[in-house]
C-alpha positions in Angstrom: 103.3 112.1 -82.0 102.2 115.4 -80.4 103.3 116.9 -77.2 100.8 118.6 -74.9 102.9 121.6 -74.0 101.6 125.2 -74.4 105.1 126.3 -75.6 105.1 123.9 -78.5 103.2 125.0 -81.7 102.8 123.2 -85.0 103.1 124.8 -88.5 101.0 123.9 -91.6 103.1 120.8 -92.3 102.6 119.6 -88.7 106.3 120.2 -87.8 106.7 121.3 -84.2 108.4 124.5 -83.2 109.0 126.7 -80.2 108.9 130.4 -80.1 111.9 131.9 -78.3 112.8 135.4 -77.6 116.1 136.0 -79.4 117.2 139.3 -78.1 116.0 142.7 -76.8 117.0 145.8 -78.9 116.4 149.3 -77.8 114.5 151.2 -80.5 113.6 154.8 -79.9 113.9 154.5 -76.1 111.9 151.3 -75.8 113.0 147.7 -75.6 111.8 145.7 -78.6 111.9 141.9 -78.4 112.6 139.8 -81.5 111.0 136.3 -81.5 112.2 133.4 -83.6 110.8 130.0 -84.4 113.0 127.1 -83.3 112.0 124.0 -85.2 112.7 120.5 -83.8 111.3 117.0 -83.2 109.4 115.2 -80.5 111.5 112.4 -79.0 111.3 110.0 -76.1 113.6 110.4 -73.1 116.1 107.5 -73.0 115.7 107.0 -69.3 112.1 107.8 -68.3 110.4 107.6 -71.7 108.6 110.9 -71.5 108.0 112.8 -74.7 110.3 115.8 -75.1 110.8 118.6 -77.7 114.3 118.8 -79.0 115.4 121.6 -81.3 117.1 120.7 -84.6 120.5 122.3 -83.6 120.6 120.1 -80.5 119.9 117.0 -82.6 122.6 118.1 -85.1 125.3 118.4 -82.3 124.3 115.0 -80.9 122.3 115.9 -77.8 118.6 115.9 -76.9 118.2 112.4 -75.7 117.0 113.2 -72.1 114.4 115.4 -70.6 116.7 116.8 -67.9 120.1 116.3 -66.3 118.8 114.0 -63.6 117.6 111.5 -66.2 120.9 111.8 -68.1 122.9 111.1 -64.9 120.7 108.1 -63.9 121.0 106.6 -67.4 124.8 107.1 -67.5 125.3 105.6 -64.0 123.2 102.6 -65.1 124.6 102.0 -68.6 128.2 103.2 -68.6 129.8 100.8 -66.2 132.3 98.1 -66.8 132.3 96.8 -70.4 129.8 99.5 -71.5 132.0 102.4 -70.4 133.7 104.3 -73.3 137.1 104.0 -71.7 137.0 100.2 -70.9 140.3 98.5 -71.4 139.4 94.9 -70.7 139.1 95.2 -66.9 142.8 95.2 -66.2 144.8 98.2 -65.1 148.5 98.6 -64.1 149.2 100.5 -61.0 152.6 100.7 -59.3 153.7 97.7 -61.4 150.8 95.5 -60.1 148.0 94.3 -62.3 144.5 94.9 -61.0 141.5 93.0 -62.4 137.9 94.2 -62.4 136.1 92.0 -60.0 133.2 94.0 -58.4 131.5 91.1 -56.6 134.6 89.9 -54.8 134.4 90.4 -51.0 137.9 91.8 -50.8 137.6 94.1 -53.8 138.6 97.7 -53.3 135.9 100.3 -52.6 138.1 103.2 -53.6 139.0 101.6 -57.0 135.4 100.6 -57.6 135.7 96.8 -57.6 139.3 96.1 -58.6 141.4 93.3 -57.1 145.1 92.5 -57.3 145.4 89.9 -60.0 148.1 87.8 -58.2 145.8 87.4 -55.2 143.0 86.2 -57.6 145.4 83.7 -59.2 146.4 82.3 -55.9 142.8 82.1 -54.6 141.8 80.2 -57.7 144.6 77.7 -57.1 143.9 77.1 -53.4 140.1 77.3 -53.8 139.4 79.8 -51.0 139.6 83.5 -50.3 142.9 84.8 -48.8 142.9 86.3 -45.4 144.2 89.8 -44.7 147.3 88.3 -43.0 148.3 86.3 -46.1 150.6 88.1 -48.6 151.4 86.8 -52.1 155.1 87.0 -52.8 156.5 87.2 -56.4 159.5 84.9 -56.3 161.3 86.7 -59.2 160.4 90.2 -57.9 158.5 91.1 -61.1 155.2 92.5 -59.9 153.2 91.9 -63.1 154.4 88.3 -63.5 151.4 86.5 -62.1 152.2 82.9 -63.2 151.3 80.5 -60.5 154.8 79.0 -60.4 156.1 82.6 -59.6 153.7 83.1 -56.6 153.8 81.8 -53.0 151.8 82.6 -49.9 153.8 84.1 -47.0 153.1 86.0 -43.8 154.1 89.6 -43.2 157.2 88.6 -41.2 158.5 86.0 -43.6 157.8 88.4 -46.5 159.9 91.2 -44.9 162.7 88.7 -44.3 162.7 87.5 -47.9 162.7 91.0 -49.2 165.5 92.1 -46.9 167.7 89.1 -47.9 167.0 89.8 -51.6 168.1 93.5 -51.1 171.3 92.3 -49.4 172.0 89.9 -52.2 171.6 92.6 -54.8 173.8 95.0 -52.9 176.5 92.3 -52.6 176.4 91.7 -56.4 176.8 95.5 -57.0 179.8 95.6 -54.7 181.4 92.5 -56.4 181.0 94.2 -59.8 182.9 97.3 -58.5 185.9 95.2 -57.1 
């Protein structure tokens, strides 16, 4: 495969190379430029499929797959999402004690978190067979935020949730005071 680029030359063995100016050195008052041959290979860009010349040192260090940064960025945004991402951990993350599940097509998925949804809300939606409204809150009966078993969850409103939480805090405080007496 040959590349129609004036900068690319071919040696006797038909191996492509590029002439690069290595450095300028001052010799007897004049700048003299030293040229070097940089051997490489002709490859296809992973995104657009254009033929590109890649020097051997770039191949050795693992780069030289794209013709420019735009192609690299477009390829990465297309191919490194979800399960294909190098840091994928199964689509579940723990944040402030709550489990978030990757669910990009859910209508109530977060936009900041790029498609994550609280897992306890998903569990309850699966049980009742509809999406939850913004007014409905899922309460963890035992107070453990990552315990998303259906028997530990109930749907409450904001007012009843605040009342339950306040009563629970009072009960904990009473137990602490009883221990001290």
